[in-house]
TORKOL-4160 file (C-alpha; in steps of 0.2 Angstrom, whole numbers, padded with zeros to 4 digits, m for minus):
472
<pt num="1" X="m0059" Y="0224" Z="0316"/>
<pt num="2" X="m0066" Y="0214" Z="0302"/>
<pt num="3" X="m0080" Y="0201" Z="0308"/>
<pt num="4" X="m0076" Y="0185" Z="0310"/>
<pt num="5" X="m0087" Y="0177" Z="0300"/>
<pt num="6" X="m0080" Y="0186" Z="0285"/>
<pt num="7" X="m0067" Y="0175" Z="0275"/>
<pt num="8" X="m0050" Y="0177" Z="0281"/>
<pt num="9" X="m0040" Y="0175" Z="0265"/>
<pt num="10" X="m0041" Y="0178" Z="0245"/>
<pt num="11" X="m0033" Y="0175" Z="0230"/>
<pt num="12" X="m0023" Y="0173" Z="0221"/>
<pt num="13" X="m0031" Y="0189" Z="0209"/>
<pt num="14" X="m0026" Y="0192" Z="0194"/>
<pt num="15" X="m0024" Y="0211" Z="0188"/>
<pt num="16" X="m0020" Y="0217" Z="0169"/>
<pt num="17" X="m0007" Y="0230" Z="0170"/>
<pt num="18" X="m0002" Y="0229" Z="0152"/>
<pt num="19" X="0004" Y="0218" Z="0136"/>
<pt num="20" X="0018" Y="0221" Z="0122"/>
<pt num="21" X="0031" Y="0211" Z="0111"/>
<pt num="22" X="0036" Y="0202" Z="0128"/>
<pt num="23" X="0020" Y="0196" Z="0132"/>
<pt num="24" X="0007" Y="0200" Z="0148"/>
<pt num="25" X="0010" Y="0210" Z="0161"/>
<pt num="26" X="0002" Y="0205" Z="0178"/>
<pt num="27" X="0000" Y="0208" Z="0196"/>
<pt num="28" X="m0006" Y="0194" Z="0207"/>
<pt num="29" X="m0013" Y="0198" Z="0224"/>
<pt num="30" X="m0015" Y="0186" Z="0239"/>
<pt num="31" X="m0025" Y="0190" Z="0254"/>
<pt num="32" X="m0019" Y="0181" Z="0270"/>
<pt num="33" X="m0022" Y="0184" Z="0290"/>
<pt num="34" X="m0006" Y="0197" Z="0294"/>
<pt num="35" X="0003" Y="0182" Z="0304"/>
<pt num="36" X="0001" Y="0169" Z="0288"/>
<pt num="37" X="0016" Y="0167" Z="0277"/>
<pt num="38" X="0015" Y="0169" Z="0257"/>
<pt num="39" X="0023" Y="0157" Z="0246"/>
<pt num="40" X="0034" Y="0162" Z="0231"/>
<pt num="41" X="0025" Y="0162" Z="0213"/>
<pt num="42" X="0033" Y="0152" Z="0199"/>
<pt num="43" X="0032" Y="0162" Z="0182"/>
<pt num="44" X="0042" Y="0160" Z="0166"/>
<pt num="45" X="0054" Y="0149" Z="0174"/>
<pt num="46" X="0058" Y="0161" Z="0188"/>
<pt num="47" X="0052" Y="0162" Z="0208"/>
<pt num="48" X="0045" Y="0179" Z="0212"/>
<pt num="49" X="0043" Y="0184" Z="0230"/>
<pt num="50" X="0028" Y="0194" Z="0237"/>
<pt num="51" X="0029" Y="0211" Z="0243"/>
<pt num="52" X="0018" Y="0216" Z="0257"/>
<pt num="53" X="0008" Y="0232" Z="0250"/>
<pt num="54" X="m0005" Y="0235" Z="0265"/>
<pt num="55" X="m0009" Y="0227" Z="0281"/>
<pt num="56" X="m0027" Y="0232" Z="0288"/>
<pt num="57" X="m0040" Y="0223" Z="0298"/>
<pt num="58" X="m0030" Y="0209" Z="0303"/>
<pt num="59" X="m0025" Y="0205" Z="0286"/>
<pt num="60" X="m0010" Y="0208" Z="0275"/>
<pt num="61" X="m0011" Y="0210" Z="0257"/>
<pt num="62" X="0004" Y="0203" Z="0246"/>
<pt num="63" X="0007" Y="0207" Z="0228"/>
<pt num="64" X="0017" Y="0198" Z="0214"/>
<pt num="65" X="0024" Y="0208" Z="0199"/>
<pt num="66" X="0028" Y="0197" Z="0184"/>
<pt num="67" X="0027" Y="0193" Z="0167"/>
<pt num="68" X="0018" Y="0180" Z="0155"/>
<pt num="69" X="0027" Y="0177" Z="0137"/>
<pt num="70" X="0015" Y="0170" Z="0124"/>
<pt num="71" X="0024" Y="0155" Z="0125"/>
<pt num="72" X="0020" Y="0153" Z="0144"/>
<pt num="73" X="0003" Y="0142" Z="0147"/>
<pt num="74" X="0001" Y="0150" Z="0167"/>
<pt num="75" X="0012" Y="0152" Z="0183"/>
<pt num="76" X="0010" Y="0142" Z="0200"/>
<pt num="77" X="0007" Y="0147" Z="0217"/>
<pt num="78" X="0010" Y="0136" Z="0232"/>
<pt num="79" X="0011" Y="0121" Z="0222"/>
<pt num="80" X="m0005" Y="0124" Z="0213"/>
<pt num="81" X="m0005" Y="0127" Z="0193"/>
<pt num="82" X="m0015" Y="0140" Z="0186"/>
<pt num="83" X="m0017" Y="0143" Z="0167"/>
<pt num="84" X="m0018" Y="0159" Z="0160"/>
<pt num="85" X="m0023" Y="0164" Z="0142"/>
<pt num="86" X="m0005" Y="0171" Z="0135"/>
<pt num="87" X="m0007" Y="0169" Z="0115"/>
<pt num="88" X="m0019" Y="0184" Z="0112"/>
<pt num="89" X="m0015" Y="0188" Z="0094"/>
<pt num="90" X="m0027" Y="0177" Z="0085"/>
<pt num="91" X="m0044" Y="0172" Z="0092"/>
<pt num="92" X="m0049" Y="0181" Z="0108"/>
<pt num="93" X="m0062" Y="0182" Z="0121"/>
<pt num="94" X="m0067" Y="0193" Z="0134"/>
<pt num="95" X="m0080" Y="0192" Z="0148"/>
<pt num="96" X="m0089" Y="0209" Z="0155"/>
<pt num="97" X="m0100" Y="0211" Z="0170"/>
<pt num="98" X="m0107" Y="0224" Z="0182"/>
<pt num="99" X="m0117" Y="0227" Z="0197"/>
<pt num="100" X="m0110" Y="0213" Z="0208"/>
<pt num="101" X="m0122" Y="0215" Z="0224"/>
<pt num="102" X="m0138" Y="0223" Z="0230"/>
<pt num="103" X="m0141" Y="0240" Z="0240"/>
<pt num="104" X="m0149" Y="0232" Z="0256"/>
<pt num="105" X="m0143" Y="0214" Z="0264"/>
<pt num="106" X="m0131" Y="0209" Z="0252"/>
<pt num="107" X="m0121" Y="0201" Z="0265"/>
<pt num="108" X="m0134" Y="0190" Z="0271"/>
<pt num="109" X="m0141" Y="0181" Z="0255"/>
<pt num="110" X="m0137" Y="0162" Z="0251"/>
<pt num="111" X="m0120" Y="0162" Z="0241"/>
<pt num="112" X="m0128" Y="0149" Z="0229"/>
<pt num="113" X="m0139" Y="0161" Z="0223"/>
<pt num="114" X="m0130" Y="0176" Z="0223"/>
<pt num="115" X="m0116" Y="0167" Z="0215"/>
<pt num="116" X="m0126" Y="0157" Z="0204"/>
<pt num="117" X="m0121" Y="0169" Z="0187"/>
<pt num="118" X="m0103" Y="0168" Z="0192"/>
<pt num="119" X="m0103" Y="0150" Z="0192"/>
<pt num="120" X="m0110" Y="0150" Z="0174"/>
<pt num="121" X="m0097" Y="0162" Z="0170"/>
<pt num="122" X="m0083" Y="0150" Z="0177"/>
<pt num="123" X="m0091" Y="0135" Z="0168"/>
<pt num="124" X="m0091" Y="0146" Z="0152"/>
<pt num="125" X="m0072" Y="0150" Z="0155"/>
<pt num="126" X="m0068" Y="0132" Z="0158"/>
<pt num="127" X="m0076" Y="0125" Z="0143"/>
<pt num="128" X="m0068" Y="0142" Z="0132"/>
<pt num="129" X="m0054" Y="0153" Z="0142"/>
<pt num="130" X="m0056" Y="0171" Z="0142"/>
<pt num="131" X="m0041" Y="0181" Z="0141"/>
<pt num="132" X="m0047" Y="0195" Z="0152"/>
<pt num="133" X="m0060" Y="0202" Z="0164"/>
<pt num="134" X="m0069" Y="0218" Z="0163"/>
<pt num="135" X="m0078" Y="0224" Z="0176"/>
<pt num="136" X="m0090" Y="0238" Z="0173"/>
<pt num="137" X="m0094" Y="0247" Z="0190"/>
<pt num="138" X="m0102" Y="0242" Z="0206"/>
<pt num="139" X="m0092" Y="0227" Z="0211"/>
<pt num="140" X="m0097" Y="0230" Z="0227"/>
<pt num="141" X="m0112" Y="0238" Z="0235"/>
<pt num="142" X="m0105" Y="0249" Z="0249"/>
<pt num="143" X="m0122" Y="0257" Z="0254"/>
<pt num="144" X="m0123" Y="0250" Z="0271"/>
<pt num="145" X="m0105" Y="0253" Z="0278"/>
<pt num="146" X="m0110" Y="0272" Z="0285"/>
<pt num="147" X="m0122" Y="0263" Z="0297"/>
<pt num="148" X="m0118" Y="0261" Z="0314"/>
<pt num="149" X="m0106" Y="0275" Z="0317"/>
<pt num="150" X="m0114" Y="0293" Z="0324"/>
<pt num="151" X="m0106" Y="0303" Z="0311"/>
<pt num="152" X="m0113" Y="0293" Z="0297"/>
<pt num="153" X="m0128" Y="0286" Z="0301"/>
<pt num="154" X="m0140" Y="0301" Z="0295"/>
<pt num="155" X="m0129" Y="0305" Z="0281"/>
<pt num="156" X="m0131" Y="0313" Z="0267"/>
<pt num="157" X="m0148" Y="0320" Z="0274"/>
<pt num="158" X="m0140" Y="0324" Z="0289"/>
<pt num="159" X="m0123" Y="0332" Z="0288"/>
<pt num="160" X="m0114" Y="0332" Z="0306"/>
<pt num="161" X="m0105" Y="0348" Z="0310"/>
<pt num="162" X="m0090" Y="0352" Z="0319"/>
<pt num="163" X="m0082" Y="0334" Z="0319"/>
<pt num="164" X="m0065" Y="0334" Z="0324"/>
<pt num="165" X="m0049" Y="0325" Z="0316"/>
<pt num="166" X="m0050" Y="0313" Z="0329"/>
<pt num="167" X="m0069" Y="0310" Z="0326"/>
<pt num="168" X="m0064" Y="0308" Z="0307"/>
<pt num="169" X="m0050" Y="0296" Z="0310"/>
<pt num="170" X="m0063" Y="0285" Z="0320"/>
<pt num="171" X="m0074" Y="0286" Z="0305"/>
<pt num="172" X="m0061" Y="0281" Z="0294"/>
<pt num="173" X="m0057" Y="0266" Z="0302"/>
<pt num="174" X="m0075" Y="0262" Z="0305"/>
<pt num="175" X="m0079" Y="0263" Z="0286"/>
<pt num="176" X="m0063" Y="0255" Z="0282"/>
<pt num="177" X="m0069" Y="0239" Z="0292"/>
<pt num="178" X="m0086" Y="0239" Z="0281"/>
<pt num="179" X="m0076" Y="0240" Z="0266"/>
<pt num="180" X="m0064" Y="0226" Z="0269"/>
<pt num="181" X="m0079" Y="0216" Z="0274"/>
<pt num="182" X="m0088" Y="0217" Z="0258"/>
<pt num="183" X="m0072" Y="0214" Z="0247"/>
<pt num="184" X="m0067" Y="0200" Z="0257"/>
<pt num="185" X="m0084" Y="0192" Z="0256"/>
<pt num="186" X="m0084" Y="0192" Z="0236"/>
<pt num="187" X="m0065" Y="0190" Z="0232"/>
<pt num="188" X="m0066" Y="0173" Z="0242"/>
<pt num="189" X="m0081" Y="0167" Z="0233"/>
<pt num="190" X="m0076" Y="0150" Z="0226"/>
<pt num="191" X="m0085" Y="0155" Z="0209"/>
<pt num="192" X="m0076" Y="0173" Z="0208"/>
<pt num="193" X="m0059" Y="0165" Z="0215"/>
<pt num="194" X="m0060" Y="0151" Z="0201"/>
<pt num="195" X="m0059" Y="0165" Z="0187"/>
<pt num="196" X="m0050" Y="0178" Z="0195"/>
<pt num="197" X="m0034" Y="0167" Z="0197"/>
<pt num="198" X="m0034" Y="0162" Z="0180"/>
<pt num="199" X="m0042" Y="0178" Z="0170"/>
<pt num="200" X="m0032" Y="0195" Z="0172"/>
<pt num="201" X="m0045" Y="0210" Z="0176"/>
<pt num="202" X="m0047" Y="0226" Z="0174"/>
<pt num="203" X="m0059" Y="0236" Z="0184"/>
<pt num="204" X="m0068" Y="0253" Z="0183"/>
<pt num="205" X="m0079" Y="0259" Z="0198"/>
<pt num="206" X="m0097" Y="0267" Z="0198"/>
<pt num="207" X="m0108" Y="0275" Z="0213"/>
<pt num="208" X="m0111" Y="0257" Z="0224"/>
<pt num="209" X="m0092" Y="0256" Z="0224"/>
<pt num="210" X="m0092" Y="0272" Z="0235"/>
<pt num="211" X="m0112" Y="0274" Z="0239"/>
<pt num="212" X="m0126" Y="0276" Z="0230"/>
<pt num="213" X="m0129" Y="0292" Z="0220"/>
<pt num="214" X="m0111" Y="0297" Z="0223"/>
<pt num="215" X="m0108" Y="0314" Z="0214"/>
<pt num="216" X="m0126" Y="0316" Z="0212"/>
<pt num="217" X="m0129" Y="0319" Z="0229"/>
<pt num="218" X="m0132" Y="0338" Z="0235"/>
<pt num="219" X="m0114" Y="0346" Z="0236"/>
<pt num="220" X="m0115" Y="0350" Z="0253"/>
<pt num="221" X="m0116" Y="0332" Z="0256"/>
<pt num="222" X="m0102" Y="0326" Z="0247"/>
<pt num="223" X="m0091" Y="0340" Z="0251"/>
<pt num="224" X="m0095" Y="0339" Z="0269"/>
<pt num="225" X="m0081" Y="0330" Z="0282"/>
<pt num="226" X="m0089" Y="0314" Z="0281"/>
<pt num="227" X="m0091" Y="0315" Z="0263"/>
<pt num="228" X="m0074" Y="0318" Z="0259"/>
<pt num="229" X="m0069" Y="0302" Z="0271"/>
<pt num="230" X="m0079" Y="0291" Z="0264"/>
<pt num="231" X="m0073" Y="0295" Z="0246"/>
<pt num="232" X="m0056" Y="0294" Z="0252"/>
<pt num="233" X="m0057" Y="0278" Z="0261"/>
<pt num="234" X="m0067" Y="0271" Z="0245"/>
<pt num="235" X="m0055" Y="0277" Z="0234"/>
<pt num="236" X="m0040" Y="0267" Z="0243"/>
<pt num="237" X="m0050" Y="0251" Z="0245"/>
<pt num="238" X="m0054" Y="0254" Z="0228"/>
<pt num="239" X="m0035" Y="0254" Z="0221"/>
<pt num="240" X="m0032" Y="0239" Z="0234"/>
<pt num="241" X="m0046" Y="0228" Z="0230"/>
<pt num="242" X="m0050" Y="0232" Z="0213"/>
<pt num="243" X="m0033" Y="0235" Z="0206"/>
<pt num="244" X="m0021" Y="0228" Z="0219"/>
<pt num="245" X="m0012" Y="0245" Z="0220"/>
<pt num="246" X="m0008" Y="0258" Z="0232"/>
<pt num="247" X="m0007" Y="0278" Z="0229"/>
<pt num="248" X="0011" Y="0275" Z="0224"/>
<pt num="249" X="0005" Y="0264" Z="0208"/>
<pt num="250" X="m0006" Y="0277" Z="0203"/>
<pt num="251" X="0004" Y="0285" Z="0189"/>
<pt num="252" X="0010" Y="0268" Z="0182"/>
<pt num="253" X="m0007" Y="0261" Z="0181"/>
<pt num="254" X="m0019" Y="0275" Z="0176"/>
<pt num="255" X="m0019" Y="0288" Z="0162"/>
<pt num="256" X="m0019" Y="0303" Z="0173"/>
<pt num="257" X="m0002" Y="0302" Z="0186"/>
<pt num="258" X="m0010" Y="0315" Z="0196"/>
<pt num="259" X="m0024" Y="0302" Z="0202"/>
<pt num="260" X="m0037" Y="0315" Z="0201"/>
<pt num="261" X="m0046" Y="0303" Z="0187"/>
<pt num="262" X="m0044" Y="0285" Z="0189"/>
<pt num="263" X="m0047" Y="0281" Z="0171"/>
<pt num="264" X="m0036" Y="0266" Z="0163"/>
<pt num="265" X="m0030" Y="0262" Z="0144"/>
<pt num="266" X="m0022" Y="0245" Z="0140"/>
<pt num="267" X="m0018" Y="0240" Z="0121"/>
<pt num="268" X="m0022" Y="0220" Z="0116"/>
<pt num="269" X="m0017" Y="0214" Z="0099"/>
<pt num="270" X="m0028" Y="0223" Z="0088"/>
<pt num="271" X="m0040" Y="0230" Z="0101"/>
<pt num="272" X="m0036" Y="0245" Z="0114"/>
<pt num="273" X="m0047" Y="0244" Z="0129"/>
<pt num="274" X="m0051" Y="0259" Z="0139"/>
<pt num="275" X="m0063" Y="0266" Z="0154"/>
<pt num="276" X="m0064" Y="0283" Z="0158"/>
<pt num="277" X="m0068" Y="0286" Z="0177"/>
<pt num="278" X="m0086" Y="0295" Z="0179"/>
<pt num="279" X="m0086" Y="0296" Z="0196"/>
<pt num="280" X="m0068" Y="0304" Z="0204"/>
<pt num="281" X="m0072" Y="0322" Z="0196"/>
<pt num="282" X="m0091" Y="0319" Z="0195"/>
<pt num="283" X="m0103" Y="0334" Z="0201"/>
<pt num="284" X="m0121" Y="0338" Z="0199"/>
<pt num="285" X="m0118" Y="0347" Z="0185"/>
<pt num="286" X="m0104" Y="0338" Z="0177"/>
<pt num="287" X="m0098" Y="0319" Z="0172"/>
<pt num="288" X="m0079" Y="0321" Z="0172"/>
<pt num="289" X="m0066" Y="0337" Z="0173"/>
<pt num="290" X="m0055" Y="0339" Z="0161"/>
<pt num="291" X="m0043" Y="0326" Z="0168"/>
<pt num="292" X="m0056" Y="0314" Z="0163"/>
<pt num="293" X="m0059" Y="0321" Z="0144"/>
<pt num="294" X="m0041" Y="0320" Z="0140"/>
<pt num="295" X="m0042" Y="0301" Z="0139"/>
<pt num="296" X="m0059" Y="0300" Z="0130"/>
<pt num="297" X="m0052" Y="0313" Z="0117"/>
<pt num="298" X="m0035" Y="0312" Z="0117"/>
<pt num="299" X="m0027" Y="0305" Z="0099"/>
<pt num="300" X="m0024" Y="0285" Z="0103"/>
<pt num="301" X="m0017" Y="0271" Z="0093"/>
<pt num="302" X="m0027" Y="0267" Z="0077"/>
<pt num="303" X="m0033" Y="0250" Z="0083"/>
<pt num="304" X="m0044" Y="0237" Z="0072"/>
<pt num="305" X="m0056" Y="0241" Z="0087"/>
<pt num="306" X="m0059" Y="0251" Z="0103"/>
<pt num="307" X="m0068" Y="0245" Z="0118"/>
<pt num="308" X="m0074" Y="0258" Z="0129"/>
<pt num="309" X="m0081" Y="0255" Z="0146"/>
<pt num="310" X="m0092" Y="0269" Z="0152"/>
<pt num="311" X="m0099" Y="0263" Z="0169"/>
<pt num="312" X="m0115" Y="0272" Z="0164"/>
<pt num="313" X="m0124" Y="0269" Z="0147"/>
<pt num="314" X="m0120" Y="0281" Z="0135"/>
<pt num="315" X="m0132" Y="0278" Z="0122"/>
<pt num="316" X="m0150" Y="0278" Z="0131"/>
<pt num="317" X="m0169" Y="0284" Z="0131"/>
<pt num="318" X="m0176" Y="0301" Z="0135"/>
<pt num="319" X="m0173" Y="0303" Z="0153"/>
<pt num="320" X="m0174" Y="0319" Z="0153"/>
<pt num="321" X="m0193" Y="0318" Z="0149"/>
<pt num="322" X="m0194" Y="0308" Z="0166"/>
<pt num="323" X="m0184" Y="0323" Z="0174"/>
<pt num="324" X="m0195" Y="0335" Z="0167"/>
<pt num="325" X="m0211" Y="0328" Z="0174"/>
<pt num="326" X="m0203" Y="0320" Z="0190"/>
<pt num="327" X="m0209" Y="0334" Z="0201"/>
<pt num="328" X="m0229" Y="0332" Z="0196"/>
<pt num="329" X="m0231" Y="0315" Z="0207"/>
<pt num="330" X="m0227" Y="0313" Z="0226"/>
<pt num="331" X="m0212" Y="0302" Z="0231"/>
<pt num="332" X="m0203" Y="0304" Z="0212"/>
<pt num="333" X="m0192" Y="0315" Z="0221"/>
<pt num="334" X="m0182" Y="0300" Z="0228"/>
<pt num="335" X="m0176" Y="0296" Z="0212"/>
<pt num="336" X="m0168" Y="0312" Z="0206"/>
<pt num="337" X="m0150" Y="0307" Z="0210"/>
<pt num="338" X="m0153" Y="0289" Z="0200"/>
<pt num="339" X="m0158" Y="0301" Z="0185"/>
<pt num="340" X="m0143" Y="0314" Z="0188"/>
<pt num="341" X="m0133" Y="0299" Z="0187"/>
<pt num="342" X="m0137" Y="0295" Z="0168"/>
<pt num="343" X="m0127" Y="0303" Z="0152"/>
<pt num="344" X="m0144" Y="0308" Z="0147"/>
<pt num="345" X="m0149" Y="0320" Z="0161"/>
<pt num="346" X="m0154" Y="0337" Z="0157"/>
<pt num="347" X="m0139" Y="0343" Z="0168"/>
<pt num="348" X="m0127" Y="0333" Z="0158"/>
<pt num="349" X="m0135" Y="0338" Z="0140"/>
<pt num="350" X="m0116" Y="0347" Z="0136"/>
<pt num="351" X="m0106" Y="0334" Z="0143"/>
<pt num="352" X="m0117" Y="0320" Z="0134"/>
<pt num="353" X="m0115" Y="0327" Z="0117"/>
<pt num="354" X="m0095" Y="0329" Z="0120"/>
<pt num="355" X="m0094" Y="0313" Z="0125"/>
<pt num="356" X="m0102" Y="0307" Z="0110"/>
<pt num="357" X="m0092" Y="0318" Z="0099"/>
<pt num="358" X="m0077" Y="0310" Z="0106"/>
<pt num="359" X="m0083" Y="0292" Z="0103"/>
<pt num="360" X="m0087" Y="0297" Z="0084"/>
<pt num="361" X="m0068" Y="0302" Z="0083"/>
<pt num="362" X="m0065" Y="0287" Z="0088"/>
<pt num="363" X="m0074" Y="0277" Z="0076"/>
<pt num="364" X="m0067" Y="0287" Z="0062"/>
<pt num="365" X="m0051" Y="0277" Z="0067"/>
<pt num="366" X="m0060" Y="0261" Z="0069"/>
<pt num="367" X="m0074" Y="0250" Z="0075"/>
<pt num="368" X="m0079" Y="0256" Z="0093"/>
<pt num="369" X="m0090" Y="0245" Z="0106"/>
<pt num="370" X="m0096" Y="0255" Z="0122"/>
<pt num="371" X="m0097" Y="0242" Z="0137"/>
<pt num="372" X="m0109" Y="0249" Z="0151"/>
<pt num="373" X="m0119" Y="0242" Z="0166"/>
<pt num="374" X="m0129" Y="0252" Z="0181"/>
<pt num="375" X="m0146" Y="0246" Z="0176"/>
<pt num="376" X="m0148" Y="0229" Z="0182"/>
<pt num="377" X="m0155" Y="0226" Z="0164"/>
<pt num="378" X="m0148" Y="0218" Z="0146"/>
<pt num="379" X="m0149" Y="0229" Z="0131"/>
<pt num="380" X="m0140" Y="0236" Z="0118"/>
<pt num="381" X="m0140" Y="0252" Z="0107"/>
<pt num="382" X="m0132" Y="0258" Z="0090"/>
<pt num="383" X="m0126" Y="0276" Z="0085"/>
<pt num="384" X="m0127" Y="0280" Z="0066"/>
<pt num="385" X="m0109" Y="0284" Z="0061"/>
<pt num="386" X="m0099" Y="0283" Z="0046"/>
<pt num="387" X="m0092" Y="0269" Z="0042"/>
<pt num="388" X="m0103" Y="0261" Z="0052"/>
<pt num="389" X="m0113" Y="0261" Z="0067"/>
<pt num="390" X="m0106" Y="0264" Z="0085"/>
<pt num="391" X="m0113" Y="0247" Z="0095"/>
<pt num="392" X="m0116" Y="0249" Z="0115"/>
<pt num="393" X="m0119" Y="0232" Z="0123"/>
<pt num="394" X="m0125" Y="0234" Z="0143"/>
<pt num="395" X="m0125" Y="0219" Z="0153"/>
<pt num="396" X="m0130" Y="0223" Z="0171"/>
<pt num="397" X="m0134" Y="0212" Z="0185"/>
<pt num="398" X="m0121" Y="0197" Z="0187"/>
<pt num="399" X="m0127" Y="0197" Z="0206"/>
<pt num="400" X="m0140" Y="0210" Z="0208"/>
<pt num="401" X="m0158" Y="0203" Z="0206"/>
<pt num="402" X="m0167" Y="0208" Z="0190"/>
<pt num="403" X="m0180" Y="0223" Z="0192"/>
<pt num="404" X="m0197" Y="0221" Z="0189"/>
<pt num="405" X="m0203" Y="0217" Z="0171"/>
<pt num="406" X="m0214" Y="0233" Z="0171"/>
<pt num="407" X="m0197" Y="0244" Z="0175"/>
<pt num="408" X="m0190" Y="0237" Z="0159"/>
<pt num="409" X="m0205" Y="0238" Z="0149"/>
<pt num="410" X="m0205" Y="0259" Z="0154"/>
<pt num="411" X="m0188" Y="0261" Z="0149"/>
<pt num="412" X="m0193" Y="0252" Z="0133"/>
<pt num="413" X="m0207" Y="0263" Z="0130"/>
<pt num="414" X="m0195" Y="0279" Z="0132"/>
<pt num="415" X="m0184" Y="0271" Z="0120"/>
<pt num="416" X="m0198" Y="0271" Z="0108"/>
<pt num="417" X="m0198" Y="0289" Z="0107"/>
<pt num="418" X="m0179" Y="0290" Z="0103"/>
<pt num="419" X="m0165" Y="0302" Z="0105"/>
<pt num="420" X="m0152" Y="0309" Z="0096"/>
<pt num="421" X="m0144" Y="0324" Z="0103"/>
<pt num="422" X="m0130" Y="0326" Z="0088"/>
<pt num="423" X="m0136" Y="0329" Z="0071"/>
<pt num="424" X="m0136" Y="0316" Z="0060"/>
<pt num="425" X="m0132" Y="0302" Z="0073"/>
<pt num="426" X="m0147" Y="0293" Z="0078"/>
<pt num="427" X="m0148" Y="0283" Z="0093"/>
<pt num="428" X="m0158" Y="0267" Z="0093"/>
<pt num="429" X="m0161" Y="0256" Z="0108"/>
<pt num="430" X="m0163" Y="0237" Z="0101"/>
<pt num="431" X="m0166" Y="0221" Z="0110"/>
<pt num="432" X="m0151" Y="0208" Z="0113"/>
<pt num="433" X="m0151" Y="0195" Z="0098"/>
<pt num="434" X="m0167" Y="0184" Z="0098"/>
<pt num="435" X="m0177" Y="0194" Z="0111"/>
<pt num="436" X="m0193" Y="0203" Z="0110"/>
<pt num="437" X="m0192" Y="0217" Z="0121"/>
<pt num="438" X="m0177" Y="0231" Z="0122"/>
<pt num="439" X="m0171" Y="0227" Z="0140"/>
<pt num="440" X="m0173" Y="0212" Z="0147"/>
<pt num="441" X="m0175" Y="0208" Z="0165"/>
<pt num="442" X="m0164" Y="0193" Z="0168"/>
<pt num="443" X="m0149" Y="0194" Z="0178"/>
<pt num="444" X="m0134" Y="0193" Z="0165"/>
<pt num="445" X="m0116" Y="0194" Z="0158"/>
<pt num="446" X="m0108" Y="0196" Z="0142"/>
<pt num="447" X="m0096" Y="0187" Z="0133"/>
<pt num="448" X="m0085" Y="0196" Z="0118"/>
<pt num="449" X="m0077" Y="0186" Z="0104"/>
<pt num="450" X="m0064" Y="0187" Z="0091"/>
<pt num="451" X="m0063" Y="0172" Z="0080"/>
<pt num="452" X="m0054" Y="0172" Z="0062"/>
<pt num="453" X="m0055" Y="0193" Z="0064"/>
<pt num="454" X="m0073" Y="0194" Z="0066"/>
<pt num="455" X="m0081" Y="0200" Z="0083"/>
<pt num="456" X="m0097" Y="0195" Z="0090"/>
<pt num="457" X="m0106" Y="0197" Z="0107"/>
<pt num="458" X="m0117" Y="0185" Z="0116"/>
<pt num="459" X="m0126" Y="0187" Z="0133"/>
<pt num="460" X="m0130" Y="0175" Z="0145"/>
<pt num="461" X="m0146" Y="0177" Z="0152"/>
<pt num="462" X="m0151" Y="0168" Z="0168"/>
<pt num="463" X="m0169" Y="0161" Z="0163"/>
<pt num="464" X="m0168" Y="0163" Z="0144"/>
<pt num="465" X="m0147" Y="0157" Z="0142"/>
<pt num="466" X="m0137" Y="0163" Z="0128"/>
<pt num="467" X="m0143" Y="0174" Z="0115"/>
<pt num="468" X="m0139" Y="0172" Z="0096"/>
<pt num="469" X="m0120" Y="0181" Z="0093"/>
<pt num="470" X="m0122" Y="0199" Z="0088"/>
<pt num="471" X="m0109" Y="0204" Z="0075"/>
<pt num="472" X="m0100" Y="0219" Z="0081"/>
């Protein structure tokens, strides 16, 4: 069972299913103790009854599927009105975040300290509402869920042999309880909940939503019975808590109906939002399988703009240099998985070039902006293209505390060396507007805004405040 100290209810939590001429398609999730009732949701003059989609750890997960037309201004649930931005054809604001937690001890942190940037985002929404909340990976840090069970305590270094189906079933129950505990702590946060009830979310996962370095760990660990069990439970929890979905919903929510790849795409007026899944098919020598590449490379609509969420930065410094020399220093080998996680790893050189070519193909149709997280810093990059550059905006660490300033300076030195794997398409790492250094070691989130047809981006930094607007 989930710890009694963990929150026992959350929601409503909005998920963006789509948009068309009739307006927004939404799902709203409500989580309650399994013996507690769930009231009706009222939208567009209709009362909607909830459907229970899961029962686990003493909790019931309820979902409403409904629409809001452009004339609607929100919905009501159990006597509370929730405003939602529904007229998306003109000015538009999107929020982007990543890295909502820490590897060790995240459950024990002071909520006021942990969620300080969420509070700022909620205040920003109250001043000027967001139409969507884009979550770029590591929405939870599940690294500690393997602790406390004999099969997984020493994993991935210690790989148990000969586990029975009963043993693995008990392990799955242990892992599931740990995931539920962490998700409930985040979803029930007043700061997050205040946004999630009013701003529909789209989320892509990264390694910590499974475990640190998933896909870059040795194959013997990820393909072991313990590794497969961990991935299966993490995937189930990702679908449920980050998309309000179960396995039967996969074909309706994600681009690949088989579910091998959980990449998604949504159309809003004038902009296409897409996110390839960089974890489900990842291996030590590949970032995605063919199911993932079909999303990035397939011809799509020709919108005014494409926004791509890449959980790991697509435009980055020459990390391959670090890989080449890391074996010269004792203790550096522990960072091998972190470096292998990056597009710029020597192991992924061909995949990286393939991804850059795919992005250039999209740039030929219209402006392209890549949103990334993962590195616990704020930065930006440009890749030369015709008729204008591809922008990458990195906002990482809404809850993860910033790394040392020296780490940021070291990455800045690597960025100074430059990188450009495709001839004629130079990549430059640049400071956020108004900042001196390329990488800013502060907690942060990003706001993208379309006003009178023009787009700009603003970083919200914990210590330095808002950056100057960046035209994109």
